[in-house]
C-alpha positions in Angstrom: -13.8 -24.6 20.2 -15.8 -25.2 23.4 -18.8 -27.4 23.8 -21.4 -26.2 26.3 -24.3 -28.3 27.5 -27.1 -27.7 30.0 -29.8 -30.0 31.6 -33.2 -28.3 32.1 -36.6 -29.5 33.1 -39.9 -28.0 34.2 -42.0 -29.7 37.0 -45.3 -28.1 35.8 -44.8 -27.8 32.1 -42.2 -28.1 29.4 -38.9 -26.4 28.6 -39.3 -24.3 25.5 -35.7 -23.3 24.9 -32.2 -22.8 26.4 -29.8 -20.0 25.5 -26.1 -19.7 26.4 -24.2 -16.6 27.3 -20.6 -15.6 28.1 -20.0 -12.2 29.8 -23.7 -11.3 29.0 -23.1 -11.9 25.2 -25.0 -14.5 23.3 -23.1 -17.6 22.4 -24.0 -19.1 19.0 -27.0 -18.1 16.9 -29.8 -18.2 19.4 -32.1 -20.6 21.4 -31.7 -24.3 21.5 -35.2 -26.0 21.5 -34.2 -29.6 21.5 -32.7 -32.0 24.1 -29.8 -32.2 24.8 -29.5 -28.4 25.1 -26.0 -27.3 24.0 -24.0 -25.1 21.7 -20.5 -25.2 20.3 -18.6 -22.0 21.0 -16.2 -21.5 18.1 -13.2 -19.2 17.7 -13.1 -18.3 21.4 -10.5 -15.5 22.1 -8.2 -15.9 25.0 -9.5 -14.4 28.2 -11.7 -14.8 31.3 -15.4 -15.6 30.9 -18.5 -15.9 33.0 -20.7 -18.6 31.3 -24.3 -19.3 32.1 -27.5 -20.6 30.5 -31.1 -19.2 30.5 -34.0 -21.6 30.2 -37.5 -20.5 29.1 -40.6 -22.7 29.9 -43.9 -23.0 28.0 -45.3 -20.1 30.1 -42.5 -17.8 29.1 -40.9 -17.9 32.6 -37.1 -17.4 32.5 -34.6 -19.2 34.8 -30.9 -18.4 34.8 -28.4 -21.1 35.8 -25.5 -20.7 38.1 -22.5 -19.1 36.5 -19.3 -21.1 35.6 -16.1 -19.1 35.4 -13.6 -20.3 32.8 -10.3 -19.1 31.5 -9.3 -19.6 27.8 -5.6 -19.6 27.3 -3.9 -18.0 24.3 -2.7 -20.4 21.7 0.7 -19.7 20.2 1.3 -19.1 16.5 2.6 -21.8 14.2 5.3 -21.8 11.5 3.3 -23.8 8.9 6.2 -24.2 6.4 9.7 -23.0 5.9 9.9 -22.8 2.1 13.4 -21.4 1.4 16.3 -21.7 1.7 16.5 -25.5 1.6 18.6 -27.1 4.3 22.2 -28.2 3.5 22.2 -26.6 0.0 24.8 -24.4 -1.4 24.1 -20.7 -1.8 26.0 -17.6 -2.8 25.1 -13.9 -3.2 21.5 -13.1 -2.1 19.8 -15.9 -0.1 16.0 -15.7 -0.2 14.2 -16.5 3.1 10.5 -17.5 3.1 8.1 -19.1 5.5 4.3 -19.3 6.1 2.8 -18.7 9.6 -0.6 -18.4 11.2 -2.2 -18.0 14.6 -5.1 -20.3 15.7 -6.7 -17.4 17.6 -6.6 -15.1 14.6 -4.1 -12.7 16.1 -1.6 -10.8 14.0 1.7 -12.6 13.5 5.3 -11.3 13.3 8.0 -13.6 11.8 11.7 -13.1 12.5 14.6 -14.8 10.6 18.0 -14.9 12.3 21.4 -16.3 11.5 24.5 -17.4 13.3 28.0 -17.9 11.8 29.5 -19.5 15.0 26.8 -21.9 16.1 27.9 -25.5 16.2 24.4 -27.2 16.1 21.8 -24.5 15.8 21.2 -24.1 19.5 24.3 -22.2 20.6 26.4 -19.3 19.3 25.5 -15.7 18.8 22.5 -14.7 16.6 21.6 -11.7 14.5 18.6 -10.6 12.5 18.6 -11.5 8.8 16.1 -8.7 8.2 13.7 -6.6 10.1 10.7 -8.3 11.7 8.1 -9.3 9.1 4.7 -8.2 10.4 2.4 -9.4 7.6 2.4 -12.0 4.9 4.1 -12.9 2.7 6.8 -13.6 5.3 9.8 -13.4 3.0 13.0 -11.3 2.7 16.4 -11.3 1.1 19.7 -11.7 3.0 22.4 -10.3 0.7 25.5 -11.6 2.4 26.9 -13.3 5.5 30.1 -12.3 7.2 32.4 -15.3 6.8 36.2 -15.6 6.8 36.5 -19.0 5.2 36.2 -19.4 1.4 33.3 -21.8 2.0 31.5 -22.2 5.3 28.1 -23.0 6.8 25.6 -20.7 8.4 22.8 -21.7 10.8 19.4 -20.1 10.3 16.4 -20.0 12.5 12.8 -18.7 12.3 10.0 -18.2 14.8 6.6 -16.4 14.9 5.2 -14.2 17.7 1.6 -13.3 18.1 0.0 -10.1 19.6 0.0 -11.6 23.1 3.7 -12.2 23.0 3.5 -16.0 22.7 6.0 -17.6 20.3 6.0 -20.6 18.0 8.5 -23.4 18.2 11.9 -22.2 16.9 12.9 -23.9 13.6 16.5 -24.2 12.6 18.4 -25.4 9.6 21.9 -25.1 8.2 22.9 -23.9 4.7 26.3 -23.9 2.9 27.7 -20.6 1.7 29.9 -20.4 -1.4 32.3 -17.4 -1.2 34.2 -18.0 -4.4 35.2 -15.2 -6.7 32.1 -13.2 -7.8 31.3 -13.8 -11.5 32.2 -17.5 -11.5 29.4 -19.8 -10.3 29.9 -23.6 -10.1 27.0 -26.0 -10.3 27.3 -28.3 -8.5 29.7 -26.9 -5.9 33.3 -28.0 -6.0 33.9 -31.0 -3.8 30.6 -32.7 -4.7 31.2 -35.9 -6.6 29.5 -38.0 -9.2 27.6 -35.0 -10.5 28.4 -33.3 -13.9 30.0 -29.9 -13.4 28.8 -26.8 -15.2 30.7 -23.5 -15.2 29.0 -20.2 -15.9 31.7 -17.5 -16.2 31.0 -13.8 -16.3 33.5 -11.8 -18.4 33.9 -8.0 -18.2 36.0 -6.1 -20.8 37.8 -2.8 -20.0 38.0 -0.3 -22.9 36.7 -2.8 -25.6 
């Protein structure tokens, strides 16, 4: 939001009102009839503007101020929350990715999830898309599998949002643990975790019962 203010007086009468304009378009809801004369310009889109004020005295005579030229920069989008998957948790099979994002200028937002199986700290390595770019909420998608050679390994994930002007949010990263044990046998908690009761859920398939 931008706060605009003007000082106006009349040597042979009184000032009846002051109205503010940007690129010849009215700012706010209309005339300001009380001192100090001002208006709060809300939801200003990025761009270049010529801003000026028009004062009217008690005789109906109009006077236009000098113009001020301003540039409003685009504000980048924001990843408000990264819901799933949780950092440093064990996952197998389909991993559900979910985040919320918005743009302070009201632009459309695109969210992209990516993964890396060779990053050491989330800032290096090669990265690939988990899913196609998500162009509208809800920003969520499944990732069915990760290509890993080890039985158990870790995968780095990252997510960022981009607005219609091409500006991007901060990149968020987190690491998750991937369980590549034999399908049909799920361990909770994962083998290797201690001091937690172990529950085994087998899946049994019969041939020619």
